[in-house]
C-alpha angles and dihedrals in degrees: 000000000000119000094241090057092049091050091048091052092049092049090050092053091049091050092050092050098046117092115239117254114241122226090250092052091049089052091049109040090171093072121122107256107208100138099222100035126091108269122234135182119236091265093055102261117144114238112229110255102228093182095059092116088066090060127090112295109229109177148314131232132192121218094339117173129175093203133070094253123081115218114241123251132032111341113254126230120235121204122194126206130179129198111265093235092057092043091055092053092047091053090054099040111015090236134098116244125223112279093034112156128192127191122204119190125190118211132182122252132222135182102192122062141105109340097338114126102164141025126015137281134199123266135174128351114267102180145327130232133181141196124204134192110210113153095190095046103042125047092219093040093238131073133176131218139192122203097187120117132202088250091060095250131113121258119225092230137021136198120227113278119241113274092248091057098065115331098072093051092048092047092052101040112022117116095214128026100322093316126112094235087154086077094047103076100192093045092046089060090052092050091049091051092050094041094236100131110121109272094244095046109124114252 
């Protein structure tokens, strides 16, 4: 075989094995490039994980609200996904490892459409949120992010939300390590089996 053909084959294998660079990463070449970790810009903004729908699906909720007031309009769906690496550790231990990242998307709901005559189904994307566990980066280990914009689009990056926006509620009410596992039925069973529910969580 000629050397040019060998070189071409090697370059093809390298190209197949190399992960594609996202638009956000191209716009922010200073990002940390560990392939399975949450990705941040140099100034600490989380880069939106566009592949989150390829992660492990955890649960869905309809019209859920943690406050006394119910938002007007049709109740939205929320869908929760967690990175496969973190999910694998949780299955084995009932705990979330460092670098865990969750994605929560909100989608509209509709009752009338096509052949549907009862119930509700999901429609367009409303917004995307994320939570990240990074013990070296965040003093309380966990931080929460929102990618929604006033224009109704998704930002490529997001800064951590103030503690009172999400963290305090999670810290006070989450069943396992700042995560609402009480709303994730299959993961709740895992936590019960491993005995990792917070000690004061009601039985």
